[in-house]
C-alpha positions as CSV (number, residue, x, y, z in Angstrom):
1,M,-40.8,29.0,-25.1
2,P,-43.1,31.0,-27.4
3,A,-46.3,29.0,-29.4
4,R,-44.8,29.2,-32.6
5,D,-41.3,27.0,-31.1
6,R,-43.5,24.3,-29.6
7,I,-43.7,20.1,-31.0
8,A,-46.7,21.4,-33.1
9,H,-50.6,20.6,-31.2
10,G,-53.2,21.4,-33.0
11,A,-52.3,24.6,-35.7
12,D,-51.7,21.9,-38.0
13,P,-52.9,17.9,-37.5
14,A,-50.0,16.7,-40.1
15,A,-47.1,18.8,-38.5
16,T,-45.3,16.7,-35.5
17,Y,-43.1,20.2,-35.0
18,R,-42.8,23.4,-36.2
19,E,-40.2,26.8,-35.5
20,R,-40.0,29.4,-36.4
21,L,-35.7,31.1,-36.3
22,H,-36.9,34.4,-35.6
23,V,-34.8,37.0,-34.3
24,P,-33.6,37.9,-30.5
25,L,-35.8,39.9,-28.4
26,R,-32.7,41.6,-27.6
27,W,-31.4,41.7,-31.2
28,W,-34.2,44.3,-31.9
29,V,-33.5,46.1,-29.0
30,Q,-29.9,46.7,-29.8
31,A,-30.6,47.7,-33.4
32,T,-33.1,50.5,-31.9
33,M,-30.7,51.5,-29.5
34,F,-28.3,52.1,-32.5
35,L,-30.6,53.4,-35.1
36,A,-32.0,56.0,-32.4
37,T,-27.9,57.1,-32.2
38,A,-27.7,57.1,-35.2
39,W,-30.4,59.3,-36.1
40,L,-29.1,61.4,-33.3
41,A,-25.7,62.0,-35.6
42,L,-27.7,62.5,-38.3
43,I,-29.9,64.9,-36.9
44,V,-27.0,67.2,-36.1
45,A,-25.5,66.9,-38.8
46,L,-27.4,66.9,-42.0
47,P,-30.7,69.0,-42.6
48,G,-33.8,67.6,-40.7
49,W,-35.2,66.1,-44.3
50,L,-32.0,64.6,-45.0
51,A,-31.7,63.5,-41.8
52,W,-35.1,61.5,-41.4
53,T,-34.7,60.1,-44.5
54,A,-31.6,59.0,-44.4
55,S,-32.9,57.3,-40.6
56,G,-35.9,55.8,-42.1
57,A,-33.8,54.1,-44.7
58,L,-31.3,52.6,-42.3
59,L,-34.3,51.5,-40.4
60,A,-36.0,49.9,-43.0
61,L,-32.9,48.5,-44.3
62,V,-32.0,46.5,-40.6
63,Y,-35.5,46.1,-39.3
64,G,-35.9,44.3,-43.1
65,V,-32.8,42.2,-42.8
66,F,-34.1,40.5,-39.4
67,W,-37.2,40.2,-40.3
68,W,-35.8,38.0,-43.8
69,L,-33.6,36.2,-40.9
70,G,-36.3,35.8,-38.5
71,S,-38.7,34.3,-41.4
72,A,-36.6,31.0,-41.5
73,Q,-39.6,27.8,-41.1
74,V,-38.8,24.3,-39.8
75,E,-41.5,21.9,-39.9
76,V,-41.8,18.0,-40.1
77,R,-45.3,17.2,-41.4
78,D,-46.9,14.8,-44.2
79,G,-43.7,12.8,-43.6
80,V,-41.5,15.8,-45.0
81,L,-39.0,17.9,-43.7
82,H,-39.0,20.6,-44.4
83,A,-36.6,23.3,-43.8
84,G,-36.0,27.1,-45.1
85,Q,-36.8,27.2,-48.1
86,A,-35.6,22.9,-49.1
87,Q,-37.8,20.0,-48.1
88,V,-37.2,16.3,-48.4
89,P,-39.0,13.2,-47.4
90,L,-38.3,11.4,-44.4
91,A,-37.7,8.4,-46.5
92,L,-34.6,9.9,-47.8
93,L,-33.5,10.5,-44.6
94,G,-30.5,8.6,-42.2
95,A,-29.8,9.4,-38.6
96,A,-31.0,12.9,-37.6
97,E,-28.4,13.9,-33.9
98,A,-28.8,16.8,-32.1
99,L,-25.4,18.6,-31.6
100,D,-25.0,21.2,-29.0
101,K,-23.4,24.2,-28.9
102,D,-19.5,23.1,-29.8
103,A,-20.2,19.9,-32.2
104,T,-22.8,22.8,-34.1
105,R,-19.2,25.2,-33.8
106,L,-17.6,22.0,-35.6
107,V,-19.8,20.8,-38.0
108,H,-20.2,24.4,-39.1
109,G,-16.7,25.0,-38.9
110,V,-13.8,23.1,-39.8
111,E,-15.3,19.4,-40.4
112,A,-18.0,21.6,-42.9
113,D,-18.8,19.3,-45.8
114,A,-19.0,22.3,-48.7
115,R,-21.9,19.8,-50.2
116,A,-23.9,20.3,-47.0
117,Y,-27.5,22.3,-47.1
118,L,-27.7,25.0,-44.3
119,V,-30.2,26.7,-42.6
120,T,-28.3,27.9,-39.6
121,R,-28.5,31.2,-38.0
122,P,-26.2,33.4,-35.9
123,Y,-28.0,33.6,-32.8
124,I,-28.6,29.8,-31.9
125,S,-26.0,28.0,-31.0
126,R,-27.5,24.2,-31.6
127,S,-28.4,22.6,-34.5
128,V,-29.9,18.9,-35.3
129,R,-27.2,17.0,-38.5
130,V,-29.8,14.8,-41.1
131,R,-27.9,12.9,-43.2
132,I,-28.8,12.6,-46.7
133,E,-29.2,8.5,-48.2
134,D,-31.1,9.9,-51.7
135,P,-28.0,8.3,-54.4
136,R,-28.7,10.4,-56.6
137,D,-28.2,14.0,-54.1
138,P,-24.5,14.6,-53.3
139,T,-25.6,16.4,-50.5
140,P,-24.5,14.3,-47.2
141,Y,-26.4,16.1,-44.9
142,W,-28.7,18.9,-43.5
143,L,-27.1,21.4,-40.4
144,I,-30.3,23.2,-39.6
145,S,-30.6,25.6,-36.4
146,S,-33.2,24.5,-34.1
147,R,-33.9,26.0,-30.1
148,H,-34.9,22.4,-29.3
149,P,-32.6,20.4,-31.2
150,R,-33.9,16.9,-29.1
151,Q,-37.2,17.5,-30.4
152,L,-37.0,18.0,-33.8
153,A,-34.7,15.2,-33.6
154,A,-37.3,13.2,-32.6
155,A,-39.8,14.3,-34.9
156,L,-37.4,12.9,-37.5
157,G,-37.3,9.7,-35.9
158,G,-33.6,9.9,-34.9
159,P,-31.9,9.9,-31.6
160,A,-32.7,12.5,-29.4
161,E,-29.5,13.2,-28.3
162,G,-26.1,13.6,-30.3
163,P,-22.4,13.3,-29.3
164,P,-21.0,13.4,-25.6
165,H,-21.0,17.1,-24.8
166,G,-17.9,18.7,-26.0
167,G,-17.5,15.8,-28.2
168,P,-16.6,15.9,-31.8
169,P,-19.8,14.4,-34.1
170,T,-19.8,11.3,-35.4
171,G,-18.0,10.6,-39.0
172,H,-19.0,12.4,-42.0
């Protein structure tokens, strides 16, 4: 497991959990192969300068999207949960449950609540659902993708395990 995905030790003494939701290496390799194929098609069909310009623009677009997707971070630090661009004090959180692949699919799909705050990535199949207990906030829960949902749930003070494997998550 890469150092950037571990429970934080030493980097920031106040952080109890830190994870960057980086794009997997497999996606970068596949994108590079696609870009090489696109360059080959363009270099045969267009004048050289135009093929290189179009290929460079496509490369910048694809790699830019991957960088943006992978820039999201999840961190528990100083009594606050930071997920993507949002943050909430731990005192306003209810139950945190680690969800497996099937439960994540249900909560992100057919059982989704449109008011929920999502920090999800298509290349991470597991997640943590955190209830929001702030009566002034209409958001019922946050759904956060995580490669280590048990550790994140534990850092939030919730149970390390969610619903049984394959079973639906516990109520809204």
